C-alpha positions as CSV (number, residue, x, y, z in Angstrom):
1,M,120.9,153.9,1.3
2,K,123.8,154.7,3.5
3,L,127.1,155.7,2.0
4,K,130.2,154.4,3.8
5,H,132.3,157.4,2.7
6,T,130.0,160.1,4.0
7,G,128.2,158.2,6.8
8,K,125.0,159.9,5.7
9,T,121.7,158.0,5.0
10,Y,119.7,158.9,1.9
11,T,116.1,157.9,1.2
12,T,115.5,156.1,-2.1
13,Q,112.6,154.2,-3.7
14,P,114.3,151.8,-6.1
15,A,112.4,150.1,-8.9
16,I,113.4,146.6,-9.9
17,I,113.2,146.2,-13.7
18,R,113.4,142.6,-15.1
19,G,116.3,142.3,-17.5
20,R,118.0,145.5,-16.4
21,H,121.8,145.2,-16.5
22,S,122.5,146.9,-13.2
23,A,121.3,145.8,-9.7
24,F,120.9,149.4,-8.6
25,N,120.5,152.5,-10.8
26,L,120.5,156.1,-9.7
27,S,118.8,158.3,-12.2
28,G,120.2,161.5,-13.4
29,S,117.2,163.5,-12.1
30,W,117.6,161.9,-8.6
31,L,121.4,162.7,-8.6
32,K,120.6,166.3,-9.6
33,T,118.0,166.6,-6.8
34,M,120.5,165.3,-4.3
35,G,123.3,167.6,-5.6
36,W,125.5,164.7,-6.6
37,D,127.7,164.6,-9.7
38,D,128.4,161.4,-11.6
39,L,132.0,161.6,-12.7
40,H,132.2,158.8,-15.3
41,S,135.8,159.7,-16.3
42,Q,136.8,159.1,-12.6
43,G,134.5,156.2,-11.9
44,C,133.0,157.9,-8.9
45,L,130.1,160.0,-7.5
46,M,131.0,163.4,-6.0
47,V,128.9,163.7,-2.9
48,N,129.2,166.8,-0.7
49,G,132.6,167.5,-2.2
50,Q,133.8,163.9,-1.5
51,P,134.5,161.4,-4.2
52,V,132.6,158.1,-3.6
53,P,134.1,155.3,-5.8
54,L,131.6,153.2,-7.8
55,V,132.1,149.5,-7.6
56,H,131.3,147.4,-10.7
57,H,130.8,143.7,-10.0
58,A,131.2,141.1,-12.8
59,A,128.3,139.0,-13.6
60,A,128.0,135.9,-11.4
61,A,130.1,133.0,-12.7
62,T,127.6,130.5,-11.3
63,Q,124.3,129.9,-13.0
64,V,121.5,128.1,-11.2
65,S,118.4,126.4,-12.5
66,E,116.1,126.9,-9.5
67,V,115.7,129.3,-6.6
68,Y,113.1,128.8,-3.9
69,V,111.7,131.5,-1.5
70,I,111.8,130.2,2.1
71,S,108.5,131.7,3.1
72,K,105.6,133.4,1.4
73,V,106.4,137.1,0.9
74,T,104.2,139.9,-0.4
75,I,106.0,143.0,-1.6
76,A,103.8,146.0,-2.1
77,P,104.3,148.0,-5.3
78,R,107.0,150.7,-5.1
79,T,108.5,149.1,-2.0
80,G,111.4,146.8,-1.3
81,Q,112.2,143.9,0.9
82,A,115.0,141.4,1.5
83,V,113.8,137.9,0.6
84,R,115.5,134.7,1.9
85,V,116.0,132.1,-0.7
86,V,117.4,128.6,-1.1
87,I,119.5,127.7,-4.1
88,P,119.7,123.8,-4.2
89,D,122.4,123.8,-7.0
90,I,125.0,125.5,-4.8
């Protein structure tokens, strides 16, 4: 993960949890290990003394019935990968 505000790259191992309300979640223990502070009252993370605003996206207004993966993809456990898809409804 690279933060635009600091220019620094951080190693993460995100887990995707079906039904989770957020697309990307930073656990409190990971934040503590990195020395970051989650300032809920200000809507930002404090990283190396710099505030990094958190962006909250509204849920997608468009619902689709089907999504197709363009090619066969195997994603190993505890890894991540971008997957190209086709959404015929859009």
